[in-house]
C-alpha positions in Angstrom: 50.2 -55.8 -10.4 53.8 -55.1 -9.4 54.9 -51.5 -9.4 58.6 -50.5 -9.2 58.7 -46.8 -8.1 62.0 -45.1 -8.9 62.6 -41.9 -6.9 65.2 -39.3 -7.9 66.2 -36.2 -6.0 63.7 -33.6 -7.1 62.3 -31.3 -4.5 58.8 -32.8 -5.3 60.0 -36.0 -3.7 57.6 -35.4 -0.8 54.7 -35.9 -3.2 56.2 -39.3 -4.2 55.6 -40.4 -0.6 51.9 -39.8 -1.1 52.2 -41.6 -4.4 53.6 -44.7 -2.7 50.7 -44.5 -0.2 48.2 -44.4 -3.1 49.8 -47.3 -4.9 49.5 -49.3 -1.7 45.8 -48.4 -1.3 45.2 -49.5 -4.9 46.2 -53.0 -3.8 49.2 -53.1 -6.1 52.5 -54.6 -5.0 55.2 -52.0 -4.5 59.0 -51.9 -4.3 61.0 -48.6 -4.3 64.4 -47.6 -5.6 65.9 -44.3 -4.4 68.9 -42.6 -5.8 71.6 -41.7 -3.3 70.8 -38.0 -3.6 67.1 -38.8 -3.0 68.0 -40.3 0.4 69.5 -37.0 1.4 66.0 -35.4 1.1 63.8 -38.1 2.6 64.8 -41.2 4.5 64.1 -44.6 2.9 62.3 -45.5 6.1 59.5 -43.1 5.2 58.9 -44.8 1.9 59.1 -48.2 3.4 56.6 -47.3 6.2 54.1 -45.5 4.0 54.3 -48.0 1.1 54.7 -51.1 3.4 57.4 -52.2 1.0 61.1 -52.9 0.4 63.3 -49.9 -0.5 66.6 -50.3 -2.3 69.3 -47.7 -2.5 72.6 -49.4 -3.2 73.6 -51.4 -6.3 75.9 -53.5 -4.2 73.4 -54.6 -1.5 73.7 -58.2 -2.8 72.8 -61.1 -0.5 73.1 -64.8 -1.3 73.4 -64.1 -5.0 70.2 -62.0 -5.2 71.3 -59.2 -7.5 68.9 -56.2 -7.1 68.7 -54.6 -10.5 68.3 -57.9 -12.4 65.7 -59.4 -9.9 63.5 -56.3 -9.4 63.5 -55.5 -13.1 62.1 -59.0 -13.7 59.6 -58.7 -10.9 58.1 -55.4 -11.9 55.2 -55.1 -14.4 55.5 -51.3 -14.4 58.6 -49.1 -13.9 57.5 -45.7 -12.7 60.0 -42.9 -12.1 58.6 -40.0 -10.1 59.9 -37.5 -9.7 62.3 -37.7 -12.6 65.0 -35.0 -12.5 66.7 -33.6 -15.6 69.9 -35.5 -14.6 68.1 -38.9 -14.4 66.3 -38.2 -17.6 69.6 -37.4 -19.3 71.1 -40.7 -18.0 68.2 -42.8 -19.1 68.1 -41.2 -22.6 71.8 -42.1 -23.1 71.8 -45.5 -21.5 73.9 -44.7 -18.5 73.9 -47.2 -15.7 75.8 -45.5 -12.9 73.4 -46.1 -10.0 70.8 -48.6 -8.9 67.9 -46.8 -10.6 69.5 -46.3 -14.0 71.0 -49.8 -13.9 67.6 -51.3 -13.2 65.9 -49.2 -15.9 68.4 -50.5 -18.4 67.6 -54.0 -17.4 63.8 -53.4 -17.6 62.7 -54.8 -21.0 58.9 -54.6 -20.6 56.6 -52.0 -22.4 55.2 -50.2 -19.3 58.0 -47.6 -18.6 56.8 -44.3 -17.2 58.6 -41.1 -16.2 57.2 -38.0 -14.5 59.6 -35.1 -15.3 59.7 -32.5 -12.5 62.0 -29.6 -12.4 62.4 -25.8 -12.8 60.6 -24.6 -15.9 63.8 -23.3 -17.5 65.5 -26.7 -17.0 62.4 -28.4 -18.4 62.3 -26.2 -21.5 66.1 -26.4 -22.1 66.8 -27.8 -25.6 68.8 -30.7 -24.1 66.0 -31.8 -21.8 63.4 -31.5 -24.6 65.7 -33.6 -26.8 66.3 -36.2 -24.0 62.5 -36.6 -23.4 61.8 -37.0 -27.1 64.6 -39.7 -27.2 63.0 -41.5 -24.3 59.6 -41.5 -26.1 61.3 -43.0 -29.2 62.5 -45.8 -27.0 59.1 -46.6 -25.5 59.0 -44.5 -22.4 55.6 -43.0 -21.6 55.6 -39.4 -20.2 53.2 -38.0 -17.6 53.5 -34.3 -18.5 54.3 -31.9 -15.7 51.9 -29.1 -15.0 52.3 -25.4 -15.2 52.0 -23.3 -12.0 53.9 -22.0 -9.0 57.2 -24.0 -8.5 59.1 -24.6 -5.3 61.8 -22.3 -6.5 59.3 -19.4 -6.5 59.1 -19.2 -10.3 56.0 -19.9 -12.3 56.1 -22.1 -15.4 55.8 -25.7 -16.6 57.7 -28.3 -14.6 55.4 -28.8 -11.6 54.7 -32.4 -10.3 51.2 -33.4 -11.4 48.5 -34.7 -9.0 49.1 -38.3 -7.9 45.6 -39.2 -8.9 46.6 -38.3 -12.5 49.6 -40.6 -12.3 47.6 -43.5 -10.8 45.0 -43.0 -13.6 47.8 -43.1 -16.2 48.9 -46.4 -14.8 45.4 -47.8 -15.0 45.0 -46.7 -18.6 48.4 -48.1 -19.5 47.8 -51.6 -18.0 44.1 -52.1 -18.7 43.0 -54.4 -21.6 41.9 -52.4 -24.7 38.7 -53.9 -26.2 37.6 -50.4 -27.3 40.9 -49.5 -29.0 40.2 -47.6 -32.2 36.6 -46.9 -31.1 35.2 -43.4 -30.4 32.7 -42.9 -27.6 30.4 -39.9 -27.0 29.0 -39.6 -23.5 26.5 -37.1 -22.1 26.5 -36.6 -18.3 25.1 -34.6 -15.5 21.9 -32.5 -15.2 20.8 -29.6 -17.4 19.7 -26.3 -16.1 16.7 -24.5 -17.7 16.8 -20.8 -16.8 13.7 -19.1 -15.3 15.6 -15.8 -14.9 19.2 -14.8 -14.4 19.4 -16.4 -10.9 16.8 -19.3 -10.9 16.6 -22.4 -12.9 14.8 -25.8 -13.2 17.1 -28.8 -12.8 17.3 -32.2 -11.1 19.4 -34.2 -8.6 21.8 -35.8 -11.0 25.4 -35.5 -9.8 27.0 -36.6 -13.1 29.0 -39.4 -11.4 27.7 -42.2 -13.6 28.5 -40.5 -16.8 31.9 -39.4 -15.6 32.6 -43.0 -14.5 31.7 -44.3 -18.0 34.0 -41.7 -19.6 36.9 -42.7 -17.3 36.4 -46.5 -17.9 36.0 -46.0 -21.7 39.4 -44.3 -21.8 41.0 -47.1 -19.8 39.6 -49.6 -22.3 41.2 -47.8 -25.2 38.5 -45.6 -26.6 38.7 -42.0 -27.8 36.3 -40.2 -25.5 34.2 -37.1 -25.8 32.3 -36.1 -22.7 29.4 -33.6 -23.1 28.5 -32.5 -19.6 25.9 -30.4 -17.8 27.0 -28.4 -14.7 28.6 -30.7 -12.0 31.1 -30.3 -9.2 33.2 -33.2 -10.5 36.8 -33.2 -11.7 36.9 -33.7 -15.5 38.2 -37.3 -15.9 41.9 -37.3 -16.6 43.0 -37.9 -20.3 39.5 -37.3 -21.7 40.1 -36.4 -25.3 37.3 -33.9 -25.7 35.2 -32.1 -23.1 32.2 -29.9 -23.9 30.5 -27.9 -21.1 26.8 -27.1 -21.5 24.0 -25.7 -19.4 20.7 -26.3 -21.0 19.0 -29.2 -22.8 19.1 -27.2 -26.0 22.8 -26.6 -25.7 23.4 -30.3 -25.0 21.3 -31.3 -28.0 23.2 -28.9 -30.3 26.5 -30.3 -29.0 25.4 -33.9 -29.7 23.9 -33.0 -33.0 27.3 -31.5 -34.1 29.3 -34.6 -33.1 27.3 -37.8 -33.0 28.1 -38.9 -36.6 31.8 -39.1 -35.7 31.3 -41.7 -32.9 30.9 -45.5 -32.8 29.2 -45.6 -29.4 26.7 -43.0 -28.1 25.9 -43.2 -24.4 23.2 -40.8 -23.4 23.7 -40.8 -19.6 22.7 -37.2 -18.9 19.6 -36.4 -16.9 18.2 -33.9 -19.4 15.3 -31.7 -18.3 12.1 -32.7 -20.2 10.7 -29.2 -20.1 12.1 -25.6 -19.9 10.4 -22.3 -19.4 8.8 -21.0 -22.6 10.3 -17.6 -21.8 13.2 -16.9 -19.6 13.1 -13.5 -17.9 16.0 -11.1 -18.7 15.8 -9.6 -15.2 15.3 -11.3 -11.8 11.6 -11.9 -11.1 10.6 -10.1 -7.9 8.6 -11.8 -5.2 5.6 -9.6 -5.5 2.8 -12.2 -6.0 1.5 -15.1 -3.9 1.7 -17.4 -6.9 4.1 -17.7 -9.9 2.9 -19.6 -12.9 5.5 -20.9 -15.3 4.6 -22.0 -18.8 6.9 -24.9 -19.8 7.7 -26.2 -23.3 9.0 -29.6 -24.2 12.8 -29.9 -24.8 14.4 -31.8 -27.7 14.6 -35.5 -26.9 18.3 -36.2 -27.5 18.1 -40.0 -27.0 15.2 -40.3 -29.5 17.1 -38.2 -32.0 20.3 -40.3 -32.0 18.3 -43.5 -31.8 16.3 -42.7 -34.9 19.2 -41.2 -36.8 22.0 -43.6 -35.9 24.3 -44.7 -38.6 25.0 -48.3 -39.5 27.2 -49.9 -36.9 26.6 -47.3 -34.2 25.5 -48.5 -30.8 23.1 -46.2 -28.8 22.8 -46.5 -25.1 20.2 -44.7 -23.1 19.4 -44.3 -19.4 16.1 -44.5 -17.6 15.7 -43.1 -14.1 12.5 -44.7 -12.9 10.6 -44.9 -9.6 8.3 -47.8 -10.5 8.0 -50.6 -13.0 11.7 -50.1 -13.7 12.4 -52.8 -16.3 9.0 -52.6 -18.0 9.3 -48.8 -18.5 12.9 -49.2 -19.7 12.0 -51.7 -22.3 9.2 -49.4 -23.6 11.7 -46.6 -23.8 14.2 -48.9 -25.6 11.7 -49.6 -28.3 10.3 -46.1 -28.6 13.7 -44.4 -28.8 15.3 -47.1 -31.0 18.2 -47.6 -28.6 20.3 -50.8 -28.4 20.6 -50.8 -24.6 18.8 -49.0 -21.8 20.4 -48.7 -18.4 17.6 -48.5 -15.9 17.7 -47.8 -12.2 15.7 -46.4 -9.3 16.2 -42.7 -9.4 15.7 -42.3 -5.7 18.7 -44.5 -4.9 21.2 -43.7 -7.7 21.3 -39.9 -8.0 24.3 -38.5 -6.1 25.5 -41.9 -4.8 28.9 -43.4 -5.5 27.2 -46.8 -6.0 24.5 -47.9 -8.4 22.2 -50.9 -9.1 21.1 -51.0 -12.7 19.3 -53.2 -15.1 20.8 -53.5 -18.6 17.8 -53.9 -20.9 18.4 -55.2 -24.4 16.2 -55.9 -27.5 16.8 -59.6 -27.9 18.8 -60.6 -24.9 17.9 -61.2 -21.3 17.9 -58.3 -18.9 21.0 -58.2 -16.7 21.2 -56.7 -13.2 24.5 -55.1 -12.2 25.4 -53.4 -8.9 28.5 -52.0 -7.3 30.5 -48.8 -7.4 29.7 -46.7 -10.5 33.1 -47.4 -12.0 32.3 -51.2 -11.7 28.9 -50.7 -13.2 30.5 -48.7 -16.1 33.0 -51.4 -16.8 30.3 -54.1 -17.0 28.1 -51.9 -19.2 31.0 -51.2 -21.6 31.8 -54.9 -21.7 28.3 -55.6 -22.9 28.4 -52.8 -25.4 31.6 -54.3 -26.9 29.6 -57.5 -27.5 27.1 -55.5 -29.7 29.8 -53.8 -31.9 
């Protein structure tokens, strides 16, 4: 994929250097256009070195008939302007072509046009800037919204340059094929915690990485995504439509019960505790005895509930973390829980890892083994789920 990065003269320009680096690490092809004022803040040599790419600054750097703005606008698949100042936004909104960046933007006639507005909050909230951004949206520009927080000028408000990971994810979502467009996906992820007392709980080693990867990929493939998550240390996937934080198996069951009828695909990836203490102490249990005996009660089986209560057309995906007879146990679970697919793996290898090796177990189709990074596994899983819709 060819990315043309336009850089205007916002003070957040130093973050655009890191963006160029991240684009390069994605394996995407990169070219950079800088405005004249941007070159007063950072040398083009920095962008060229970090991005391992050509950097253009002058409309009239024409050699052997190679006209920059017409050629690079044809070359690029995505035009990304970050940071985009209020001045550049105003020029784009009104069709100005008075420098290399705005001239190239006017010549770019493909759908993937993205700007990242970055400026003082009072400038961002000015009626003219608001109007200009709305006008750009009407003409097909996609906006990565700035964040609220402490600004370089010392003020606090909206206008801050967002995390580059968020911009990269926006590009992925924008350019990925959309086989799940119009579909709604509900995903459970992470462990649950069953309280023994206010400071102790029963849980497991699940990191939540697999469920979060599925949520991320489902969004890239066009789905509306709801993620119901137990406690994890993970960043909520960018652009998730709905996020519900829960602690216990009971809370997760109640969240799923409330929402499951609204969704086309139900992916029960969470490592839900099978049992919880029958009674949770209201105060910390003191270490006064040699033995502590806990009475445990069975938790609601969320996968079994959605499997047996699924609506016509819904697809239910369950997970099986096994330590022996992985495929056989997964098929037995598939039939017992009335699921459409069971994703089975060796719990000792998968939990906490960035990679996974799974078996996709179906009712009437051969079992498939998939391995790789969890995002790769998630993409293959969702591809197979699309075939069942």
